[in-house]
C-alpha positions as CSV (number, residue, x, y, z in Angstrom):
1,X,-0.1,-0.2,-0.1
2,X,1.3,3.6,-0.8
3,X,2.1,4.7,2.7
4,X,3.6,8.6,1.8
5,X,2.8,11.4,0.3
6,X,5.2,13.6,-1.3
7,X,7.7,12.3,1.3
8,X,4.9,12.7,4.0
9,X,3.3,9.8,6.1
10,X,-0.2,8.9,4.5
11,X,-1.6,8.5,8.0
12,X,-2.1,11.7,9.4
13,X,-3.5,12.6,6.0
14,X,-6.1,10.0,5.9
15,X,-6.9,10.6,9.7
16,X,-7.9,14.3,9.0
17,X,-10.4,13.0,6.6
18,X,-11.5,10.5,9.1
19,X,-11.5,12.6,12.4
20,X,-13.8,14.7,10.4
21,X,-16.2,12.2,8.5
22,X,-16.7,9.6,11.4
23,X,-18.2,12.1,13.9
24,X,-19.9,14.0,11.1
25,X,-21.5,10.3,10.5
26,X,-22.6,9.6,14.0
27,X,-23.9,13.0,14.7
28,X,-25.9,13.1,11.6
29,X,-26.9,9.6,12.4
30,X,-28.0,10.5,15.9
31,X,-30.1,13.7,14.8
32,X,-31.9,11.8,12.0
33,X,-32.9,9.2,14.5
34,X,-34.4,11.6,16.9
35,X,-35.3,14.9,15.0
36,X,-37.8,14.3,11.9
37,X,-37.1,18.1,10.9
38,X,-33.4,16.9,10.5
39,X,-34.2,13.6,8.8
40,X,-36.3,15.1,6.0
41,X,-33.6,17.6,5.3
42,X,-31.1,15.6,5.3
43,X,-32.3,12.9,3.2
44,X,-29.9,9.9,2.4
45,X,-26.9,12.9,3.8
46,X,-26.2,10.4,7.0
47,X,-26.2,7.0,5.3
48,X,-23.6,8.3,2.8
49,X,-21.7,10.1,5.5
50,X,-21.5,6.6,7.4
51,X,-20.5,4.8,4.1
52,X,-17.6,7.1,3.8
53,X,-16.7,6.1,7.4
54,X,-16.8,2.7,6.7
55,X,-14.2,3.4,3.7
56,X,-12.0,5.8,5.5
57,X,-11.6,3.5,8.5
58,X,-9.8,0.8,7.5
59,X,-7.6,3.1,5.2
60,X,-6.7,5.1,8.0
61,X,-6.1,1.7,10.2
62,X,-3.8,0.6,7.5
63,X,-2.1,3.4,6.9
64,X,-1.3,3.5,10.7
65,X,0.0,0.2,10.8
66,X,2.8,1.2,7.6
67,X,3.5,4.6,9.7
68,X,3.9,2.0,12.8
69,X,6.5,0.0,11.3
70,X,8.4,3.2,10.3
71,X,8.3,4.9,13.8
72,X,8.7,1.5,15.9
73,X,6.7,0.1,18.8
74,X,5.9,1.8,22.3
75,X,3.1,1.3,24.6
76,X,1.2,4.8,23.3
77,X,1.6,3.5,19.8
78,X,0.6,-0.1,20.8
79,X,-2.6,1.4,22.7
80,X,-3.4,3.9,20.0
81,X,-3.6,1.0,17.2
82,X,-5.7,-1.2,19.1
83,X,-8.4,1.9,19.9
84,X,-8.0,2.4,16.0
85,X,-8.8,-1.4,15.0
86,X,-11.6,-1.2,17.0
87,X,-13.5,1.9,15.3
88,X,-14.8,-0.5,12.4
89,X,-16.8,-2.4,14.8
90,X,-18.7,1.0,15.5
91,X,-18.9,2.4,12.0
92,X,-20.0,-0.7,10.2
93,X,-22.9,-1.2,12.7
94,X,-23.6,2.8,12.3
95,X,-24.0,2.7,8.5
96,X,-26.2,-0.2,8.9
97,X,-28.6,1.5,11.4
98,X,-28.4,4.7,9.2
99,X,-29.6,2.6,6.1
100,X,-32.4,1.0,8.4
101,X,-33.3,4.3,9.5
102,X,-33.4,5.9,5.8
103,X,-35.6,2.6,4.9
104,X,-37.8,2.8,8.0
105,X,-38.5,6.8,7.5
106,X,-39.1,6.3,3.8
107,X,-41.3,3.5,3.8
108,X,-43.4,5.2,6.6
109,X,-43.5,2.5,8.9
110,X,-45.6,2.2,12.2
111,X,-45.4,0.6,15.3
112,X,-44.5,2.6,18.3
113,X,-42.2,-0.1,20.3
114,X,-40.4,-0.9,17.1
115,X,-40.1,2.8,16.2
116,X,-38.2,3.2,19.8
117,X,-36.0,0.8,19.1
118,X,-35.3,2.1,15.4
119,X,-34.5,5.4,16.9
120,X,-32.8,4.1,20.3
121,X,-29.8,2.1,18.8
122,X,-28.8,4.5,16.2
123,X,-28.5,6.7,19.1
124,X,-26.4,4.3,21.2
125,X,-23.9,3.2,18.5
126,X,-23.6,6.9,17.1
127,X,-22.5,8.1,20.9
128,X,-20.2,4.9,21.1
129,X,-18.8,5.8,17.8
130,X,-18.0,9.6,19.0
131,X,-16.5,8.3,22.5
132,X,-14.6,5.6,20.3
133,X,-13.0,8.4,18.2
134,X,-12.1,10.7,21.0
135,X,-10.5,7.6,22.6
136,X,-8.1,6.9,19.5
137,X,-7.5,10.8,19.0
138,X,-6.4,11.1,22.8
139,X,-4.3,8.2,22.4
140,X,-2.8,9.4,18.6
141,X,-2.2,12.8,20.2
142,X,-0.6,10.9,23.1
143,X,1.7,8.8,21.1
144,X,2.8,11.7,18.9
145,X,3.1,14.3,21.1
146,X,3.3,13.0,24.9
147,X,6.9,13.5,25.2
148,X,7.2,17.0,23.9
149,X,5.9,18.8,27.1
150,X,8.0,16.4,29.6
151,X,11.1,16.9,27.6
152,X,10.9,20.7,27.2
153,X,9.6,21.0,31.0
154,X,12.5,19.1,32.4
155,X,15.1,20.9,30.3
156,X,13.4,24.0,31.6
157,X,13.5,22.8,35.4
158,X,17.1,21.7,35.0
159,X,18.4,25.3,33.9
160,X,16.6,27.0,36.7
161,X,18.3,25.1,39.4
162,X,21.9,26.1,38.5
């Protein structure tokens, strides 16, 4: 797989798209589940965003594995990779539930009990997806930038003692 573009690792470039599309998809599906006016305005948009999230997620994890081979293993990188690998288990159900929501509301199904389930499941999965993205992002930031503050603060502290 292509792992660099103009000498830059592809992972951070793909992750920026993923970090925008996945939460946007989760929020759109959530709003579509609970807000009829949004649902009628958005149409197939939440489903399209959820499908884009399904496409972007494995591209991000694959490029992350390539980058991991370049930078080497650390506990922070390993944790980030583990969390990233779990995202697909959130975005696939999100896309499936977005399709169910779209179909359900376009076919004017009735039944109060089932309607609550059709709305509640996407909300739960959307919230879980958002939490997972935050955890992945935080662990990625720690693996990339975690030692930046500690090394500069220890250097500054060393100079003050002398």
